[in-house]
SEZAMAR-949946 format. One record per atom (N, C-alpha, C): y, x, z. Coordinates in pm, whole numbers, padded with zeros to 5 digits, always signed. Layout:
<atoms>
YXZ ...
</atoms>
This chain:
<atoms>
-05387+01977-01929 -05347+02027-01835 -05228+02069-01873 -05125+02093-01760 -05004+02138-01759 -04986+02279-01751 -04857+02322-01800 -04835+02466-01798 -04873+02551-01689 -04779+02524-01586 -04772+02616-01455 -04701+02498-01380 -04723+02504-01219 -04713+02400-01134 -04669+02489-00994 -04564+02414-00936 -04539+02473-00812 -04529+02400-00686 -04599+02446-00600 -04636+02338-00491 -04543+02369-00376 -04432+02291-00335 -04338+02333-00226 -04403+02263-00083 -04373+02353+00050 -04418+02340+00159 -04307+02330+00239 -04297+02211+00317 -04149+02215+00403 -04171+02266+00532 -04086+02267+00618 -04070+02346+00745 -04145+02259+00850 -04170+02307+00987 -04215+02210+01084 -04100+02133+01119 -04138+02003+01136 -04063+01869+01199 -03956+01850+01087 -03978+01926+00972 -03882+01878+00838 -03945+01792+00780 -03925+01760+00662 -03980+01689+00555 -03975+01718+00411 -04032+01676+00306 -04036+01706+00167 -03887+01689+00147 -03789+01595+00197 -03639+01607+00178 -03541+01731+00185 -03615+01841+00246 -03513+01958+00234 -03583+02038+00126 -03686+02016+00057 -03718+02084-00046 -03680+02046-00186 -03616+01924-00178 -03579+01830-00308 -03488+01924-00394 -03384+01988-00326 -03289+02073-00449 -03356+02165-00480 -03460+02231-00454 -03530+02341-00512 -03630+02266-00631 -03674+02144-00571 -03768+02084-00674 -03671+02028-00812 -03552+01986-00775 -03495+01941-00863 -03466+02048-01012 -03462+02166-00950 -03419+02290-01034 -03561+02342-01110 -03650+02335-01027 -03783+02361-01070 -03807+02275-01194 -03814+02140-01161 -03867+02033-01252 -03773+02049-01380 -03650+02068-01350 -03547+02067-01470 -03575+02212-01561 -03639+02271-01506 -03696+02420-01606 -03805+02386-01636 -03893+02294-01621 -03997+02228-01715 -04143+02259-01611 -04117+02309-01458 -04248+02321-01407 -04314+02228-01325 -04431+02173-01313 -04497+02056-01262 -04470+02100-01111 -04398+02002-01045 -04375+02037-00913 -04452+01913-00811 -04484+01955-00704 -04557+01865-00609 -04488+01912-00501 -04451+01803-00396 -04377+01828-00280 -04427+01757-00167 -04548+01754-00141 -04595+01653-00026 -04533+01686+00104 -04583+01588+00188 -04563+01604+00331 -04686+01620+00405 -04660+01738+00503 -04787+01797+00543 -04846+01711+00672 -04955+01743+00711 -04990+01640+00824 -04903+01617+00944 -04882+01499+00975 -04804+01468+01106 -04675+01452+01047 -04608+01489+00923 -04511+01464+00907 -04472+01342+00827 -04341+01288+00838 -04277+01181+00763 -04317+01060+00825 -04379+01068+00939 -04434+00924+01008 -04341+00938+01144 -04406+00989+01246 -04328+00995+01366 -04311+01107+01432 -04213+01155+01526 -04240+01273+01631 -04382+01275+01687 -04402+01120+01747 -04536+01148+01825 -04675+01182+01741 -04646+01125+01606 -04775+01184+01516 -04801+01322+01510 -04660+01376+01504 -04664+01512+01463 -04707+01605+01580 -04671+01545+01713 -04716+01618+01851 -04872+01606+01857 -04900+01502+01762 -05070+01513+01786 -05153+01591+01691 -05049+01676+01584 -05161+01742+01485 -05128+01918+01523 -05274+01964+01428 -05271+02106+01460 -05247+02206+01326 -05226+02329+01379 -05211+02384+01247 -05306+02398+01152 -05424+02378+01178 -05536+02382+01076 -05520+02268+00989 -05490+02126+01058 -05437+02026+00992 -05324+02048+00882 -05211+02130+00910 -05104+02159+00837 -05196+02199+00716 -05246+02348+00714 -05322+02410+00639 -05397+02307+00570 -05481+02226+00594 -05562+02142+00523 -05517+02029+00420 -05398+01995+00490 -05312+01909+00398 -05231+01988+00282 -05192+02094+00311 -05158+02174+00188 -05218+02219+00089 -05358+02254+00146 -05483+02289+00024 -05518+02152-00034 -05502+02049+00044 -05505+01946-00069 -05468+01899-00208 -05327+01932-00103 -05211+01935-00251 -05243+02022-00356 -05283+02158-00289 -05284+02264-00389 -05393+02259-00487 -05506+02181-00449 -05619+02153-00526 -05581+02045-00624 -05493+01928-00579 -05459+01847-00677 -05382+01909-00776 -05314+01972-00749 -05210+02070-00839 -05276+02124-00918 -05381+02228-00878 -05456+02302-00958 -05532+02223-01047 -05587+02126-01048 -05649+02031-01168 -05553+01991-01284 -05409+01996-01217 -05327+01952-01358 -05242+02071-01445 -05245+02183-01310 -05191+02307-01398 -05286+02437-01420 -05268+02520-01519 -05332+02619-01522 -05297+02766-01459 -05180+02743-01404 -05134+02856-01292 -05047+02788-01193 -05063+02818-01074 -04996+02763-00952 -04936+02853-00872 -04806+02851-00852 -04709+02920-00722 -04731+02819-00624 -04716+02897-00477 -04700+02811-00352 -04577+02864-00289 -04472+02768-00267 -04355+02809-00220 -04315+02734-00061 -04301+02791+00011 -04275+02713+00162 -04151+02793+00223 -04087+02707+00314 -03998+02735+00381 -04048+02707+00571 -03994+02841+00608 -04009+02804+00757 -04180+02829+00775 -04204+02705+00875 -04386+02686+00912 -04452+02672+00751 -04380+02620+00678 -04427+02593+00527 -04458+02748+00456 -04339+02826+00517 -04384+02958+00408 -04501+03013+00502 -04537+03007+00648 -04643+03048+00680 -04764+03003+00609 -04764+02859+00583 -04874+02806+00532 -04896+02856+00379 -04771+02853+00346 -04802+02912+00173 -04867+03051+00173 -04832+03133+00272 -04900+03284+00298 -05046+03275+00302 -05067+03172+00411 -05207+03137+00415 -05278+03081+00297 -05235+03015+00219 -05302+02969+00087 -05297+03109-00009 -05198+03174+00007 -05184+03289-00078 -05288+03379-00077 -05381+03370+00046 -05488+03452+00047 -05629+03365+00040 -05637+03277+00087 -05749+03164+00078 -05769+03077-00050 -05670+03054-00126 -05674+02997-00244 -05627+03085-00367 -05579+03179-00351 -05559+03309-00468 -05454+03217-00593 -05354+03189-00519 -05223+03156-00663 -05201+03250-00724 -05113+03208-00815 -05052+03295-00896 -04944+03362-00848 -04855+03318-00753 -04749+03389-00678 -04713+03295-00574 -04659+03361-00486 -04617+03299-00335 -04459+03310-00289 -04390+03213-00236 -04252+03243-00204 -04234+03202-00080 -04190+03301-00013 -04193+03233+00175 -04047+03258+00201 -03974+03147+00227 -03857+03143+00251 -03820+03110+00388 -03736+03187+00439 -03711+03158+00624 -03813+03162+00693 -03903+03233+00648 -04048+03221+00739 -04037+03350+00839 -04095+03256+00974 -04097+03407+01057 -04229+03466+01074 -04223+03550+01133 -04381+03695+01127 -04439+03648+01256 -04359+03600+01371 -04389+03552+01519 -04291+03458+01554 -04376+03404+01662 -04245+03304+01754 -04226+03401+01877 -04127+03418+01935 -04102+03481+02060 -04179+03429+02155 -04249+03514+02253 -04342+03509+02327 -04275+03379+02454 -04146+03419+02487 -04076+03339+02584 -04070+03205+02543 -04051+03174+02394 -04027+03030+02342 -04161+02987+02366 -04286+03013+02317 -04414+02974+02330 -04450+02946+02494 -04432+03039+02573 -04461+03013+02737 -04347+02864+02761 -04247+02898+02740 -04146+02762+02788 -04191+02635+02720 -04232+02646+02591 -04274+02497+02535 -04411+02458+02574 -04477+02561+02612 -04649+02498+02678 -04614+02459+02814 -04546+02516+02867 -04518+02433+03007 -04437+02333+03018 -04333+02293+02924 -04256+02177+02918 -04353+02045+02852 -04439+02097+02758 -04514+01973+02728 -04637+01932+02803 -04671+02001+02933 -04722+01982+03017 -04644+01830+03107 -04529+01847+03088 -04458+01745+03151 -04415+01618+03062 -04385+01656+02930 -04364+01563+02821 -04396+01613+02698 -04421+01516+02604 -04465+01581+02453 -04318+01589+02386 -04236+01520+02398 -04150+01505+02326 -03997+01540+02370 -03934+01619+02319 -03769+01654+02378 -03671+01573+02248 -03564+01522+02319 -03491+01454+02244 -03384+01546+02177 -03334+01526+02051 -03274+01624+01948 -03142+01586+01964 -03038+01645+02045 -02900+01568+02064 -02793+01577+01939 -02850+01662+01865 -02735+01641+01749 -02808+01688+01600 -02788+01659+01487 -02836+01695+01381 -02840+01857+01339 -02939+01899+01321 -02918+02058+01272 -02906+02053+01157 -02886+02174+01103 -02862+02207+00943 -02727+02209+00855 -02721+02267+00742 -02599+02244+00688 -02527+02121+00696 -02406+02134+00719 -02310+02025+00712 -02265+01992+00571 -02287+02043+00461 -02217+02013+00334 -02257+01898+00274 -02170+01789+00257 -02202+01687+00212 -02313+01641+00099 -02328+01754+00035 -02377+01724-00096 -02553+01723-00058 -02578+01802+00066 -02716+01801+00109 -02735+01748+00221 -02647+01659+00295 -02647+01622+00424 -02780+01514+00427 -02800+01432+00318 -02904+01365+00316 -03039+01412+00290 -03045+01543+00268 -03192+01631+00278 -03224+01649+00398 -03154+01639+00514 -03171+01730+00669 -03289+01606+00723 -03361+01701+00788 -03456+01613+00860 -03432+01505+00933 -03495+01381+00935 -03474+01240+00971 -03507+01269+01126 -03611+01359+01172 -03631+01372+01313 -03531+01318+01429 -03547+01308+01508 -03466+01257+01640 -03523+01329+01783 -03635+01369+01771 -03702+01435+01859 -03784+01507+01830 -03841+01631+01900 -03938+01750+01875 -04027+01785+01951 -04148+01778+01921 -04301+01807+01976 -04291+01943+02051 -04280+01945+02172 -04284+02071+02262 -04372+02152+02265 -04519+02091+02165 -04619+02173+02170 -04600+02250+02047 -04472+02220+01955 -04505+02285+01801 -04516+02427+01834 -04423+02498+01892 -04408+02607+01905 -04563+02724+01930 -04616+02658+02003 -04770+02730+02033 -04837+02731+01916 -04820+02587+01839 -04899+02576+01714 -04866+02661+01615 -04754+02664+01592 -04691+02757+01502 -04720+02885+01513 -04717+02941+01620 -04743+03084+01687 -04881+03111+01655 -04976+03007+01668 -05139+02993+01641 -05123+03040+01459 -05082+02960+01429 -05062+02984+01270 -05045+03119+01204 -04899+03168+01290 -04864+03268+01219 -04933+03412+01281 -05019+03401+01407 -05135+03502+01421 -05224+03476+01329 -05270+03400+01291 -05375+03395+01191 -05371+03461+01041 -05237+03392+01020 -05165+03452+00887 -05125+03600+00847 -05099+03679+00988 -05045+03796+00992 -05194+03896+00985 -05322+03850+01022 -05441+03889+01019 -05497+03867+00853 -05455+03788+00777 -05475+03778+00633 -05404+03835+00548 -05273+03849+00571 -05196+03942+00491 -05203+04059+00418 -05277+04143+00489 -05337+04268+00395 -05417+04251+00287 -05463+04112+00281 -05575+04085+00175 -05484+04003+00065 -05344+03979+00088 -05270+03894-00041 -05265+03980-00138 -05316+03888-00242 -05311+03976-00408 -05197+03910-00468 -05148+03816-00460 -05071+03753-00535 -04899+03811-00513 -04837+03831-00607 -04716+03856-00616 -04634+03775-00508 -04530+03857-00427 -04489+03774-00302 -04325+03784-00301 -04238+03686-00309 -04087+03698-00276 -04061+03616-00142 -04018+03691-00081 -03939+03703+00069 -03810+03643+00048 -03759+03556+00105 -03588+03531+00115 -03581+03489+00265 -03472+03558+00329 -03446+03530+00458 -03277+03533+00466 -03205+03457+00548 -03071+03426+00565 -03019+03554+00676 -02912+03614+00656 -02873+03680+00791 -02823+03622+00907 -02767+03476+00866 -02764+03402+00971 -02826+03324+01037 -02975+03351+01003 -03100+03273+01064 -03068+03305+01206 -03079+03202+01262 -03082+03205+01434 -03205+03161+01478 -03292+03125+01384 -03410+03039+01424 -03542+03135+01440 -03566+03212+01356 -03666+03320+01333 -03615+03457+01404 -03693+03557+01427 -03672+03664+01448 -03624+03758+01338 -03501+03825+01367 -03432+03901+01241 -03526+04000+01165 -03655+04039+01223 -03715+04137+01145 -03810+04099+01074 -03819+03955+01056 -03942+03864+01006 -03988+03896+00885 -03861+03920+00765 -03901+03968+00632 -03946+04118+00633 -03900+04178+00730 -03969+04332+00736 -04117+04317+00773 -04126+04219+00861 -04256+04267+00921 -04369+04192+00846 -04323+04085+00738 -04429+04017+00649 -04468+04112+00535 -04334+04203+00467 -04353+04280+00384 -04431+04391+00409 -04413+04443+00526 -04490+04576+00567 -04662+04565+00586 -04691+04408+00589 -04814+04368+00634 -04885+04338+00496 -04796+04319+00391 -04849+04305+00217 -04894+04432+00173 -04981+04480+00163 -05042+04608+00094 -05076+04631-00046 -05133+04484-00070 -05200+04492-00216 -05142+04406-00314 -05013+04375-00324 -04940+04312-00382 -04795+04361-00408 -04749+04328-00548 -04602+04333-00497 -04521+04262-00437 -04419+04286-00366 -04321+04251-00285 -04193+04241-00313 -04103+04137-00327 -03957+04157-00330 -03908+04073-00187 -03811+04117-00169 -03714+04067-00027 -03546+04011-00107 -03522+03936-00057 -03400+03889-00092 -03329+03841+00003 -03210+03904+00061 -03149+03889+00173 -03013+03819+00133 -02950+03681+00211 -02868+03618+00152 -02776+03593+00280 -02664+03691+00277 -02562+03713+00368 -02515+03606+00456 -02498+03489+00379 -02405+03359+00462 -02513+03239+00457 -02615+03296+00476 -02725+03159+00481 -02782+03164+00630 -02798+03060+00688 -02882+03027+00812 -03029+02989+00786 -03108+02893+00860 -03235+02884+00843 -03275+02825+00730 -03190+02687+00707 -03276+02606+00610 -03219+02632+00477 -03241+02741+00428 -03177+02827+00291 -03194+02716+00182 -03225+02614+00146 -03258+02537+00021 -03160+02438+00017 -03056+02427+00139 -02962+02352+00206 -02838+02381+00219 -02866+02548+00231 -02741+02631+00257 -02632+02681+00156 -02540+02746+00202 -02414+02788+00110 -02482+02864-00017 -02579+02981-00001 -02624+03024-00092 -02738+02995-00164 -02757+02855-00195 -02906+02795-00223 -02908+02826-00395 -02809+02839-00448 -02798+02848-00600 -02874+02982-00620 -02797+03092-00502 -02886+03200-00564 -03001+03221-00515 -03066+03160-00413 -03186+03145-00393 -03283+03106-00531 -03219+02985-00563 -03286+02913-00655 -03285+03006-00821 -03225+03056-00810 -03210+03161-00925 -03297+03268-00920 -03307+03341-00824 -03377+03443-00775 -03550+03398-00805 -03575+03259-00731 -03714+03190-00745 -03744+03206-00870 -03649+03104-00953 -03679+03068-01099 -03697+03230-01154 -03645+03329-01135 -03664+03452-01209 -03785+03503-01183 -03834+03500-01035 -03961+03587-00998 -04079+03494-01062 -04073+03365-01062 -04191+03264-01116 -04193+03280-01268 -04081+03298-01330 -04082+03328-01481 -04149+03486-01511 -04127+03574-01406 -04198+03701-01426 -04357+03669-01415 -04390+03601-01330 -04552+03616-01312 -04616+03488-01350 -04560+03375-01379 -04630+03280-01427 -04593+03257-01603 -04508+03317-01657 -04427+03288-01758 -04370+03166-01757 -04288+03170-01880 -04161+03099-01891 -04238+02920-01899 -04193+02822-01823 -04231+02691-01859 -04157+02639-01981 -04208+02550-02055 -04113+02490-02169 -03997+02431-02092 -03881+02438-02109 -03768+02395-02040 -03762+02254-02089 -03680+02169-02028 -03680+02023-02051 -03530+02029-02128 -03505+01911-02167 -03397+01898-02268 -03269+01888-02170 -03264+01873-02031 -03163+01856-01962 -03157+01973-01846 -03241+02059-01868 -03232+02196-01792 -03107+02260-01830 -03030+02303-01667 -02949+02380-01697 -02938+02491-01622 -02864+02640-01637 -02851+02745-01557 -02749+02664-01442 -02792+02739-01321 -02738+02731-01201 -02688+02871-01139 -02517+02886-01167 -02488+02985-01136 -02498+03032-01009 -02463+03110-00944 -02458+03175-00808 -02394+03288-00772 -02362+03322-00641 -02266+03434-00615 -02364+03578-00579 -02287+03679-00604 -02389+03769-00592 -02406+03806-00434 -02548+03858-00428 -02621+03888-00289 -02688+04010-00297 -02751+04022-00193 -02783+04141-00114 -02958+04129-00155 -02987+04246-00233 -03159+04204-00267 -03213+04376-00208 -03320+04374-00135 -03381+04485-00084 -03525+04514-00150 
</atoms>
């Protein structure tokens, strides 16, 4: 059985690709990493449109159980919708630590109403341009989807409603990471999530120059360093591989 493992969970309509830079850093440090595709992802937007939030959670739980059989301790790290799933598993599966990156506390009601109305007319909306950071070093990790399931926001909203109810029962240490330039989730998300967690230590890292996809953005190294430090404190230091290297980063804001 391995020393400690990290389960990485990508966002809605994203893919494991967006978590690869973080996975590479953690693997280089000696962690056992699992980076699965959640239900409905990595096939087609039509498949994603057919899935519901319990299926995303179930597929993440299956990956968690598989990793737990290999490792003595497990942390769950998720981005955006994957962060909400990580928080959900943080209560139901009792991992040793949780990291929520760019995770919304809720979906704006107007977005939910508009997407529900539009989904009655068509299931998918074309994406006219590729979203996410334009840095050529990480461009290949952006979502490959060219269409967006219009029923998605309502499913994410239901997941968040359920997760908020669970958060007061979270016992695992939690690190929340949010970019100051994130225009996708409500600005108050980090604070709302932190306020709901009353039975576990919570740390919040603000990245002043980052948008939504933090793992691919300008301050990703700052994020990765803080994640590595957080995991080391709560899961103990794994045996580093001979190729492990420290990743320097810029000074950032932390609350």
